[in-house]
Structure formats: structure tokens, C-alpha cells
N, C-alpha and C positions, 0 to 999 in steps of 0.2 A: 504495499500499499504505499505509494512513495509520495500521495498526498497525506497521508496520516504522520506528521513528524513531533513526537512529545518533544523532543529532546531542543527545538528549533527554539532560539530566544527572539521575543518579537522586536523591531526595531522603532524609534520616534518616528519613522517615516513611513511605519506600514498604517494602514487601512484594517481597522478590527471590528468584526462581525460576530456575533452570537447568536446562534439559531437554536432553536427548540428544534431537537430532530426527533419524529416516533418512525424508525425502521422497519420495516416490512417484517414478518414473522420469519426468522433463521439468520436474519442480515444482522451481522455483529456491528455496536452503536461506532465502532473505529471505522468500518468498511465505509458504513451513512455516511460520517462526518468526514473523509477522507473525497467521497461522494461529490459529495457538497462543494469541498474546496476546488475537485477536481471540474465539476461542471459550469461550475461559476468562474473558471479560470484561464486555463489551458488545456482542458482535459476534454475529453470524448468519450464515446460507448466504446471504441477499442483503441488499438495500435494502430498509428499510421508511418508511413514512411517518412515523411515532412516533419517528423517531431523531434530528428535528426540535424534537421537544418538552422534548430534555433536553439536557445539555452533554456530549456524547460525548468529549469533548477534556479536559475533566475526570475522567472516570470509568474510560475505556477504560482494558486494561492496555495495555504498549508493550513491542513487541520492540526494545531498546536496541544489542544488541551479540551478533555472530556469528559463530564462530571454527570451522572445522575439529577433529574428533577427530582426535587424531595416530596413525596405524597403522592407522586405520580407514576405508574409504570409503563416500563417500554419507552420512556421519554427520556430524551438525555438535550443538554445544552452542550452544544458543539462552538470551539470558538474557533476562529479561520482567520488568518490574518494575510493579506493580499498587498504585492510590493505596487509603492506608488505610482510605475510604469507601465500599468496596466490602464490607466484611465485616463482620458484627455484632461486637458487642465483645462478649468472652469466649467466643467459640466456634469451637472446633477445627471441628466439624462443617460450619458454613457456609464455612470457610477452605478446607476440602480438598475439599468438595466444587465448590466454585471451580476451584482448583489443580489439583485429581487426579480431575474427574468426567467428563464427558461429552465432553471434547477430546481423551480418550485412542480415542474410536470414531471421529475425525475421518477423513475420505474422504484426503485430502491426504497423510495421513502413513503411512508404514510400518510404521514404530514410533515408539515415545516413551516415555521413561521420565524420571520425574524425580527429576534428582540431587540438587541441593541446594536448601536454602531458608533466607535468611535475615530474619529475624522481629524488626523494629523494638521496643527496647525500649518504646515508646508503644502497641504493642498489644500484647504481654508484659504489661501494669502493668493490663489490663484482665482479666486471669486470675487471681482471687482466691485461688484454690490454697484445698487444705483447710483445712476449719475450725479442725482442731485438728493444731497443730503437735509436734515433739518435745517443746517445755514442756510441753504440756498433757498429752500423754501421761505424762510425768515426774511432774508433779505429781497426775496420778490415781494412777499406779503408787504414788507417793511412792517412787522410786529417783533417787538423785542421784550425780555423781560417779562414775561408769561405767556402762560399756556397758551395753543391755537386752540379756536373753541371750534366746533365744527357738528355735523349731524347731518343724517341721509332723511329724505324725504317720507314721510308718511303719508297716508298709505303707499306704501309701494306700486302698488298697481290699481288700476282704476281711474286714475283723475285724467283729466282731459290736459292737453299740452298747458293751455289756458291758465287754466287751476293750477297744473305745476309748477308754472313758472310764476303763478302768485304766493303759492307756499316757499318758493326760492326767495324771491323777493322780501316777504316778510320776514325771515329767517335772518337775513344778512343785513336789514333793515334795523331789525332789534337787537343786534348785536356778532351775530357769530362771526369770524372770520370765512366760511366756505360751507357749502353742503353739498351733497354728494346722490347722484343716484345708487338705486340700491342694483345690485348685480341681476337682478329680474329682468330691471328696466331695461328692455332692447328697443324695440319697433313693431308694440302690438298693435291692434286696430284701434283700439280705443286711445294710442297717443304714437303718432308714428315719430318716427327719429330727429327726420327734419323739425317738425314743428316744434319738439320738446327743445331741440340746440336751439330754436330763434328764440324762444318765448325766454329761456333759461338766459342768454347771453344778454337778452333787455333787462331783466329781473337785476344780473352783476352789474351792468353800465348803470342803470338809474340807482341801485342800491348806492354805489360809489357815489354818485355825482352828491346823492345828500347827505352821507356822512363823511364825505371826505376822506375815507378808507379804502383802502384795496381789497377788494373779496375777490374770491373764487367760488365754481362749482367744476365737482368731478362729473364730467359729461361721459358715460359710457358708451364707447365705440364699438365694443363687442359685438359682430355680424357672425354670420354662418359661411361665411369666405375671407381671406384676406384681403381682397382688392375691395370688397366691399366694406371692411373697416380703412381698409387708408382711404375711401373717398368718405366717409364718415369723420374722420380724424382731419381733413383735408379742409372738411367744409367749415369743421370746429374754426380752426386755425383762419379761416376768411371770416368767420366772423368777431375773432379778437378776442377768441377765448381762453382763458388763462391754462385751464386744466384740461384735459382726458384721461379717461382713465381705460382699462382694459382688464375684461374679466380672465386670467390666465389658466384657471381651471377648466373652463368649457371652451375659450376660443381660442 
């Protein structure tokens, strides 16, 4: 079991994963842990000649420790270490595709669950984060020395675009720094996106004129296609809207 290496000493740069493993009947926990390490890194279901064209010992995942789960029959925690070179820098998608990808369909396992993950600072630093932090937001709103105040417009569904814009205006005029579309608000029959954008922009500018403060509203530009999202974002910019949002979970 080349992927089960109990003598391996983890490195500060390794990504460490803890899997709850339930092997199929008759499969030793060491074999199950090795299978998880193999399938989520360099291994496959058989030996192939191209294995000799690279250094598998450098790139393979290693199951370095296994312990039984207290109070559970035939369940074990398998600890797996992955070398950093297995993953593209700054890509959560690539990391999770490897660690929680097709390994979960492996036939040697009756059940598998990722319980914990340690991501080393060396990998975390490859993620640049949002381009605009809180300081940039404060600069754009010209608000300092206090919390920024905002709210989501309610009811989130059912308002006409005109009444939705009225709610945005009343909130901003009443003292909020910004308001926000709910993620559910896209372009439903009762309030099409273009109408919402127009009335919200009008509300922002009116509230700014009356209060002398910079205001904003998070316009949800999420749509069914990338082209439509870009179209909505471009229209928001034409209106002079300072903020848009994108629902990354579904968009």
C-alpha cells in the first residue's frame, strides 16, 4: 500500500485532510485510507506504464494516520497529506475537485465524509481576496469612524419596481449608507430587472441630493447566462449605479 505511509512526517506546506471512512466489508482501514489518498491525488484503479514518467513519490497523497471513531462501528478517521504542487495557486475549484471529487464514488468505500481540512499559509497567500477591501469601500462612501449601515429590501419578492425603488429611497433617506437586493431578486414578472435598476438608481441619486451623503444600493445582476449578466452590469454602469452584486452560489 504505497499510499499508506504511517512513518510520514507532515510538512508545513502540506494540505491536510481528515476523512471519516467507512470501508466496505472485508476492506482493511489501511487499504481504505490508502485508496482515498490515491484516488484524490495521483492514483488510479490499476498500475499504468506512465507512472514511470514522473515522480509519484513527490506528488502522491499520503494516508499517514488512521484512528477508529469512538462509539462507531467500522468507521475510521483517515488523515491524508497532499503536497502543495498538486494544486493550482489561487483555485478553490481545483483544490476541492481533487479532495472532494470523484473519490466519493470509490467502490472500496461504503461511506466517506470530509471532516476537516488544514490549508497552509503558503497556499492561502496565493488567494488575492477581493480587489476592494473595507478601506476602499469607506473611501468611496466617504464614511469613517463608525460602522456602515445597510439593509436588504423586504418583502424581497412581490413589490413592483416603483415601490421597490421607493423603499430604497426611504431607507437611504432615513440614514442607511446602502441597501441591497435579495439574492432571489432577478427579473421576475412582477419586477423586471431593467425597471428595478432604473428606479433604484433614481432613489440613490435623490437620497444623495437630499442628505448630502454618498449612498449605494447592491443591484443584483445575476442572470441565467454570462452574456445576460454582463448586459445587466453594463446597464447599471450606464445609470451611474455605484455597486452591483453577483450571486456566486447559483450564477
